[in-house]
CHARMM internal coordinates of N, CA and C (Angstrom, degrees):
IC EDIT
DIST 1 N 1 CA 1.4560
DIST 1 CA 1 C 1.5286
ANGL 1 N 1 CA 1 C 110.10
DIST 1 C 2 N 1.3144
ANGL 1 CA 1 C 2 N 116.10
DIHE 1 N 1 CA 1 C 2 N -34.61
DIST 2 N 2 CA 1.4588
ANGL 1 C 2 N 2 CA 119.60
DIHE 1 CA 1 C 2 N 2 CA 179.76
DIST 2 CA 2 C 1.5308
ANGL 2 N 2 CA 2 C 110.16
DIHE 1 C 2 N 2 CA 2 C -64.61
DIST 2 C 3 N 1.3452
ANGL 2 CA 2 C 3 N 116.19
DIHE 2 N 2 CA 2 C 3 N -40.37
DIST 3 N 3 CA 1.4681
ANGL 2 C 3 N 3 CA 119.17
DIHE 2 CA 2 C 3 N 3 CA 179.11
DIST 3 CA 3 C 1.5223
ANGL 3 N 3 CA 3 C 111.20
DIHE 2 C 3 N 3 CA 3 C -65.62
DIST 3 C 4 N 1.3269
ANGL 3 CA 3 C 4 N 115.93
DIHE 3 N 3 CA 3 C 4 N -35.21
DIST 4 N 4 CA 1.4638
ANGL 3 C 4 N 4 CA 119.70
DIHE 3 CA 3 C 4 N 4 CA 179.81
DIST 4 CA 4 C 1.5242
ANGL 4 N 4 CA 4 C 110.64
DIHE 3 C 4 N 4 CA 4 C -60.40
DIST 4 C 5 N 1.3327
ANGL 4 CA 4 C 5 N 116.55
DIHE 4 N 4 CA 4 C 5 N -46.31
DIST 5 N 5 CA 1.4602
ANGL 4 C 5 N 5 CA 119.70
DIHE 4 CA 4 C 5 N 5 CA -179.94
DIST 5 CA 5 C 1.5184
ANGL 5 N 5 CA 5 C 110.99
DIHE 4 C 5 N 5 CA 5 C -65.78
DIST 5 C 6 N 1.3341
ANGL 5 CA 5 C 6 N 116.24
DIHE 5 N 5 CA 5 C 6 N -35.02
DIST 6 N 6 CA 1.4653
ANGL 5 C 6 N 6 CA 120.40
DIHE 5 CA 5 C 6 N 6 CA 179.51
DIST 6 CA 6 C 1.5262
ANGL 6 N 6 CA 6 C 109.94
DIHE 5 C 6 N 6 CA 6 C -63.77
DIST 6 C 7 N 1.3381
ANGL 6 CA 6 C 7 N 116.77
DIHE 6 N 6 CA 6 C 7 N -50.41
DIST 7 N 7 CA 1.4662
ANGL 6 C 7 N 7 CA 119.72
DIHE 6 CA 6 C 7 N 7 CA -179.29
DIST 7 CA 7 C 1.5241
ANGL 7 N 7 CA 7 C 111.44
DIHE 6 C 7 N 7 CA 7 C -67.73
DIST 7 C 8 N 1.3322
ANGL 7 CA 7 C 8 N 117.01
DIHE 7 N 7 CA 7 C 8 N -35.09
DIST 8 N 8 CA 1.4586
ANGL 7 C 8 N 8 CA 120.30
DIHE 7 CA 7 C 8 N 8 CA 178.24
DIST 8 CA 8 C 1.5250
ANGL 8 N 8 CA 8 C 110.47
DIHE 7 C 8 N 8 CA 8 C -63.42
DIST 8 C 9 N 1.3260
ANGL 8 CA 8 C 9 N 116.64
DIHE 8 N 8 CA 8 C 9 N -40.04
DIST 9 N 9 CA 1.4656
ANGL 8 C 9 N 9 CA 120.99
DIHE 8 CA 8 C 9 N 9 CA 179.79
DIST 9 CA 9 C 1.5269
ANGL 9 N 9 CA 9 C 110.44
DIHE 8 C 9 N 9 CA 9 C -65.75
DIST 9 C 10 N 1.3423
ANGL 9 CA 9 C 10 N 116.80
DIHE 9 N 9 CA 9 C 10 N -43.79
DIST 10 N 10 CA 1.4711
ANGL 9 C 10 N 10 CA 120.46
DIHE 9 CA 9 C 10 N 10 CA 178.64
DIST 10 CA 10 C 1.5260
ANGL 10 N 10 CA 10 C 110.11
DIHE 9 C 10 N 10 CA 10 C -63.99
DIST 10 C 11 N 1.3391
ANGL 10 CA 10 C 11 N 116.81
DIHE 10 N 10 CA 10 C 11 N -42.79
DIST 11 N 11 CA 1.4608
ANGL 10 C 11 N 11 CA 121.57
DIHE 10 CA 10 C 11 N 11 CA 179.41
DIST 11 CA 11 C 1.5202
ANGL 11 N 11 CA 11 C 110.60
DIHE 10 C 11 N 11 CA 11 C -62.11
DIST 11 C 12 N 1.3333
ANGL 11 CA 11 C 12 N 116.45
DIHE 11 N 11 CA 11 C 12 N -40.59
DIST 12 N 12 CA 1.4606
ANGL 11 C 12 N 12 CA 121.26
DIHE 11 CA 11 C 12 N 12 CA 178.89
DIST 12 CA 12 C 1.5252
ANGL 12 N 12 CA 12 C 110.38
DIHE 11 C 12 N 12 CA 12 C -64.29
DIST 12 C 13 N 1.3274
ANGL 12 CA 12 C 13 N 117.05
DIHE 12 N 12 CA 12 C 13 N -41.30
DIST 13 N 13 CA 1.4656
ANGL 12 C 13 N 13 CA 120.39
DIHE 12 CA 12 C 13 N 13 CA 178.17
DIST 13 CA 13 C 1.5261
ANGL 13 N 13 CA 13 C 110.70
DIHE 12 C 13 N 13 CA 13 C -62.20
DIST 13 C 14 N 1.3294
ANGL 13 CA 13 C 14 N 117.50
DIHE 13 N 13 CA 13 C 14 N -41.09
DIST 14 N 14 CA 1.4649
ANGL 13 C 14 N 14 CA 120.72
DIHE 13 CA 13 C 14 N 14 CA 179.38
DIST 14 CA 14 C 1.5232
ANGL 14 N 14 CA 14 C 110.81
DIHE 13 C 14 N 14 CA 14 C -64.29
DIST 14 C 15 N 1.3304
ANGL 14 CA 14 C 15 N 117.13
DIHE 14 N 14 CA 14 C 15 N -42.32
DIST 15 N 15 CA 1.4654
ANGL 14 C 15 N 15 CA 120.39
DIHE 14 CA 14 C 15 N 15 CA 179.31
DIST 15 CA 15 C 1.5217
ANGL 15 N 15 CA 15 C 110.46
DIHE 14 C 15 N 15 CA 15 C -62.85
DIST 15 C 16 N 1.3288
ANGL 15 CA 15 C 16 N 116.62
DIHE 15 N 15 CA 15 C 16 N -45.61
DIST 16 N 16 CA 1.4671
ANGL 15 C 16 N 16 CA 120.42
DIHE 15 CA 15 C 16 N 16 CA 179.44
DIST 16 CA 16 C 1.5227
ANGL 16 N 16 CA 16 C 109.77
DIHE 15 C 16 N 16 CA 16 C -62.18
DIST 16 C 17 N 1.3340
ANGL 16 CA 16 C 17 N 116.97
DIHE 16 N 16 CA 16 C 17 N -40.18
DIST 17 N 17 CA 1.4609
ANGL 16 C 17 N 17 CA 120.39
DIHE 16 CA 16 C 17 N 17 CA 178.89
DIST 17 CA 17 C 1.5205
ANGL 17 N 17 CA 17 C 111.86
DIHE 16 C 17 N 17 CA 17 C -63.03
DIST 17 C 18 N 1.3288
ANGL 17 CA 17 C 18 N 117.02
DIHE 17 N 17 CA 17 C 18 N -43.76
DIST 18 N 18 CA 1.4624
ANGL 17 C 18 N 18 CA 120.26
DIHE 17 CA 17 C 18 N 18 CA 179.66
DIST 18 CA 18 C 1.5185
ANGL 18 N 18 CA 18 C 111.14
DIHE 17 C 18 N 18 CA 18 C -66.00
DIST 18 C 19 N 1.3288
ANGL 18 CA 18 C 19 N 116.90
DIHE 18 N 18 CA 18 C 19 N -41.56
DIST 19 N 19 CA 1.4650
ANGL 18 C 19 N 19 CA 119.82
DIHE 18 CA 18 C 19 N 19 CA 178.13
DIST 19 CA 19 C 1.5225
ANGL 19 N 19 CA 19 C 110.46
DIHE 18 C 19 N 19 CA 19 C -63.55
DIST 19 C 20 N 1.3269
ANGL 19 CA 19 C 20 N 116.65
DIHE 19 N 19 CA 19 C 20 N -37.87
DIST 20 N 20 CA 1.4680
ANGL 19 C 20 N 20 CA 120.53
DIHE 19 CA 19 C 20 N 20 CA 178.81
DIST 20 CA 20 C 1.5254
ANGL 20 N 20 CA 20 C 110.32
DIHE 19 C 20 N 20 CA 20 C -64.47
DIST 20 C 21 N 1.3454
ANGL 20 CA 20 C 21 N 116.53
DIHE 20 N 20 CA 20 C 21 N -41.05
DIST 21 N 21 CA 1.4718
ANGL 20 C 21 N 21 CA 120.17
DIHE 20 CA 20 C 21 N 21 CA 178.93
DIST 21 CA 21 C 1.5285
ANGL 21 N 21 CA 21 C 109.73
DIHE 20 C 21 N 21 CA 21 C -63.63
DIST 21 C 22 N 1.3374
ANGL 21 CA 21 C 22 N 117.28
DIHE 21 N 21 CA 21 C 22 N -45.91
DIST 22 N 22 CA 1.4612
ANGL 21 C 22 N 22 CA 120.29
DIHE 21 CA 21 C 22 N 22 CA -178.46
DIST 22 CA 22 C 1.5184
ANGL 22 N 22 CA 22 C 111.02
DIHE 21 C 22 N 22 CA 22 C -63.34
DIST 22 C 23 N 1.3273
ANGL 22 CA 22 C 23 N 117.37
DIHE 22 N 22 CA 22 C 23 N -44.42
DIST 23 N 23 CA 1.4639
ANGL 22 C 23 N 23 CA 120.87
DIHE 22 CA 22 C 23 N 23 CA -179.83
DIST 23 CA 23 C 1.5213
ANGL 23 N 23 CA 23 C 110.18
DIHE 22 C 23 N 23 CA 23 C -64.79
DIST 23 C 24 N 1.3377
ANGL 23 CA 23 C 24 N 116.84
DIHE 23 N 23 CA 23 C 24 N -40.64
DIST 24 N 24 CA 1.4579
ANGL 23 C 24 N 24 CA 120.61
DIHE 23 CA 23 C 24 N 24 CA -178.48
DIST 24 CA 24 C 1.5276
ANGL 24 N 24 CA 24 C 110.39
DIHE 23 C 24 N 24 CA 24 C -68.66
DIST 24 C 25 N 1.3416
ANGL 24 CA 24 C 25 N 117.33
DIHE 24 N 24 CA 24 C 25 N -35.08
DIST 25 N 25 CA 1.4681
ANGL 24 C 25 N 25 CA 119.71
DIHE 24 CA 24 C 25 N 25 CA 177.06
DIST 25 CA 25 C 1.5205
ANGL 25 N 25 CA 25 C 110.11
DIHE 24 C 25 N 25 CA 25 C -63.98
DIST 25 C 26 N 1.3235
ANGL 25 CA 25 C 26 N 117.19
DIHE 25 N 25 CA 25 C 26 N -42.00
DIST 26 N 26 CA 1.4610
ANGL 25 C 26 N 26 CA 120.31
DIHE 25 CA 25 C 26 N 26 CA 179.29
DIST 26 CA 26 C 1.5191
ANGL 26 N 26 CA 26 C 110.73
DIHE 25 C 26 N 26 CA 26 C -63.30
DIST 26 C 27 N 1.3225
ANGL 26 CA 26 C 27 N 117.25
DIHE 26 N 26 CA 26 C 27 N -41.79
DIST 27 N 27 CA 1.4680
ANGL 26 C 27 N 27 CA 121.05
DIHE 26 CA 26 C 27 N 27 CA 179.05
DIST 27 CA 27 C 1.5294
ANGL 27 N 27 CA 27 C 109.51
DIHE 26 C 27 N 27 CA 27 C -65.05
DIST 27 C 28 N 1.3347
ANGL 27 CA 27 C 28 N 116.22
DIHE 27 N 27 CA 27 C 28 N -42.60
DIST 28 N 28 CA 1.4633
ANGL 27 C 28 N 28 CA 119.80
DIHE 27 CA 27 C 28 N 28 CA -179.63
DIST 28 CA 28 C 1.5250
ANGL 28 N 28 CA 28 C 111.01
DIHE 27 C 28 N 28 CA 28 C -66.14
DIST 28 C 29 N 1.3342
ANGL 28 CA 28 C 29 N 117.19
DIHE 28 N 28 CA 28 C 29 N -36.24
DIST 29 N 29 CA 1.4647
ANGL 28 C 29 N 29 CA 119.84
DIHE 28 CA 28 C 29 N 29 CA 178.02
DIST 29 CA 29 C 1.5249
ANGL 29 N 29 CA 29 C 110.51
DIHE 28 C 29 N 29 CA 29 C -63.89
DIST 29 C 30 N 1.3302
ANGL 29 CA 29 C 30 N 116.18
DIHE 29 N 29 CA 29 C 30 N -38.18
DIST 30 N 30 CA 1.4622
ANGL 29 C 30 N 30 CA 119.42
DIHE 29 CA 29 C 30 N 30 CA 179.60
DIST 30 CA 30 C 1.5244
ANGL 30 N 30 CA 30 C 111.16
DIHE 29 C 30 N 30 CA 30 C -68.69
DIST 30 C 31 N 1.3353
ANGL 30 CA 30 C 31 N 116.68
DIHE 30 N 30 CA 30 C 31 N -37.65
DIST 31 N 31 CA 1.4629
ANGL 30 C 31 N 31 CA 120.23
DIHE 30 CA 30 C 31 N 31 CA -177.14
DIST 31 CA 31 C 1.5260
ANGL 31 N 31 CA 31 C 111.51
DIHE 30 C 31 N 31 CA 31 C -90.20
DIST 31 C 32 N 1.3473
ANGL 31 CA 31 C 32 N 117.35
DIHE 31 N 31 CA 31 C 32 N -14.44
DIST 32 N 32 CA 1.4540
ANGL 31 C 32 N 32 CA 120.42
DIHE 31 CA 31 C 32 N 32 CA 177.10
DIST 32 CA 32 C 1.5142
ANGL 32 N 32 CA 32 C 114.38
DIHE 31 C 32 N 32 CA 32 C 85.18
DIST 32 C 33 N 1.3267
ANGL 32 CA 32 C 33 N 117.85
DIHE 32 N 32 CA 32 C 33 N 17.74
DIST 33 N 33 CA 1.4647
ANGL 32 C 33 N 33 CA 120.55
DIHE 32 CA 32 C 33 N 33 CA 178.97
DIST 33 CA 33 C 1.5237
ANGL 33 N 33 CA 33 C 110.46
DIHE 32 C 33 N 33 CA 33 C -87.80
DIST 33 C 34 N 1.3439
ANGL 33 CA 33 C 34 N 115.99
DIHE 33 N 33 CA 33 C 34 N 166.60
DIST 34 N 34 CA 1.4566
ANGL 33 C 34 N 34 CA 120.33
DIHE 33 CA 33 C 34 N 34 CA 178.79
DIST 34 CA 34 C 1.5237
ANGL 34 N 34 CA 34 C 110.35
DIHE 33 C 34 N 34 CA 34 C -75.25
DIST 34 C 35 N 1.3250
ANGL 34 CA 34 C 35 N 115.41
DIHE 34 N 34 CA 34 C 35 N 147.73
DIST 35 N 35 CA 1.4612
ANGL 34 C 35 N 35 CA 120.88
DIHE 34 CA 34 C 35 N 35 CA 179.29
DIST 35 CA 35 C 1.5239
ANGL 35 N 35 CA 35 C 110.23
DIHE 34 C 35 N 35 CA 35 C -94.58
DIST 35 C 36 N 1.3401
ANGL 35 CA 35 C 36 N 117.08
DIHE 35 N 35 CA 35 C 36 N -21.71
DIST 36 N 36 CA 1.4615
ANGL 35 C 36 N 36 CA 120.95
DIHE 35 CA 35 C 36 N 36 CA -175.17
DIST 36 CA 36 C 1.5227
ANGL 36 N 36 CA 36 C 111.84
DIHE 35 C 36 N 36 CA 36 C -58.87
DIST 36 C 37 N 1.3269
ANGL 36 CA 36 C 37 N 117.46
DIHE 36 N 36 CA 36 C 37 N -40.64
DIST 37 N 37 CA 1.4622
ANGL 36 C 37 N 37 CA 119.82
DIHE 36 CA 36 C 37 N 37 CA -177.97
DIST 37 CA 37 C 1.5250
ANGL 37 N 37 CA 37 C 110.61
DIHE 36 C 37 N 37 CA 37 C -62.70
DIST 37 C 38 N 1.3289
ANGL 37 CA 37 C 38 N 117.10
DIHE 37 N 37 CA 37 C 38 N -38.45
DIST 38 N 38 CA 1.4629
ANGL 37 C 38 N 38 CA 120.64
DIHE 37 CA 37 C 38 N 38 CA 179.58
DIST 38 CA 38 C 1.5214
ANGL 38 N 38 CA 38 C 110.62
DIHE 37 C 38 N 38 CA 38 C -67.44
DIST 38 C 39 N 1.3288
ANGL 38 CA 38 C 39 N 117.25
DIHE 38 N 38 CA 38 C 39 N -42.69
DIST 39 N 39 CA 1.4625
ANGL 38 C 39 N 39 CA 120.93
DIHE 38 CA 38 C 39 N 39 CA -179.72
DIST 39 CA 39 C 1.5226
ANGL 39 N 39 CA 39 C 110.01
DIHE 38 C 39 N 39 CA 39 C -63.62
DIST 39 C 40 N 1.3413
ANGL 39 CA 39 C 40 N 117.22
DIHE 39 N 39 CA 39 C 40 N -43.76
DIST 40 N 40 CA 1.4595
ANGL 39 C 40 N 40 CA 120.27
DIHE 39 CA 39 C 40 N 40 CA 178.79
DIST 40 CA 40 C 1.5232
ANGL 40 N 40 CA 40 C 110.75
DIHE 39 C 40 N 40 CA 40 C -62.58
DIST 40 C 41 N 1.3216
ANGL 40 CA 40 C 41 N 116.93
DIHE 40 N 40 CA 40 C 41 N -39.37
DIST 41 N 41 CA 1.4619
ANGL 40 C 41 N 41 CA 120.54
DIHE 40 CA 40 C 41 N 41 CA 179.47
DIST 41 CA 41 C 1.5290
ANGL 41 N 41 CA 41 C 110.77
DIHE 40 C 41 N 41 CA 41 C -62.37
DIST 41 C 42 N 1.3324
ANGL 41 CA 41 C 42 N 116.52
DIHE 41 N 41 CA 41 C 42 N -43.26
DIST 42 N 42 CA 1.4656
ANGL 41 C 42 N 42 CA 120.12
DIHE 41 CA 41 C 42 N 42 CA -179.30
DIST 42 CA 42 C 1.5212
ANGL 42 N 42 CA 42 C 110.32
DIHE 41 C 42 N 42 CA 42 C -67.11
DIST 42 C 43 N 1.3395
ANGL 42 CA 42 C 43 N 117.65
DIHE 42 N 42 CA 42 C 43 N -39.63
DIST 43 N 43 CA 1.4605
ANGL 42 C 43 N 43 CA 120.03
DIHE 42 CA 42 C 43 N 43 CA 178.45
DIST 43 CA 43 C 1.5199
ANGL 43 N 43 CA 43 C 110.87
DIHE 42 C 43 N 43 CA 43 C -63.91
DIST 43 C 44 N 1.3424
ANGL 43 CA 43 C 44 N 117.29
DIHE 43 N 43 CA 43 C 44 N -37.50
DIST 44 N 44 CA 1.4603
ANGL 43 C 44 N 44 CA 119.78
DIHE 43 CA 43 C 44 N 44 CA 178.15
DIST 44 CA 44 C 1.5229
ANGL 44 N 44 CA 44 C 110.49
DIHE 43 C 44 N 44 CA 44 C -65.73
DIST 44 C 45 N 1.3337
ANGL 44 CA 44 C 45 N 117.10
DIHE 44 N 44 CA 44 C 45 N -35.19
DIST 45 N 45 CA 1.4602
ANGL 44 C 45 N 45 CA 120.13
DIHE 44 CA 44 C 45 N 45 CA 179.60
DIST 45 CA 45 C 1.5252
ANGL 45 N 45 CA 45 C 110.91
DIHE 44 C 45 N 45 CA 45 C -66.03
DIST 45 C 46 N 1.3258
ANGL 45 CA 45 C 46 N 117.12
DIHE 45 N 45 CA 45 C 46 N -39.18
DIST 46 N 46 CA 1.4601
ANGL 45 C 46 N 46 CA 120.14
DIHE 45 CA 45 C 46 N 46 CA 179.94
DIST 46 CA 46 C 1.5189
ANGL 46 N 46 CA 46 C 111.22
DIHE 45 C 46 N 46 CA 46 C -90.19
END
COOR INIT
IC SEED 1 N 1 CA 1 C
IC BUILD
């Protein structure tokens, strides 16, 4: 059960990270900024 919560927490973090990237890309597309800097920042965090 302990492993289940561990993997669930990691999976949840990945989902939140992907949603953050998608939302940030949409915001950047509207404002016209580059998306590469955001992707690199997220990769450095993980």
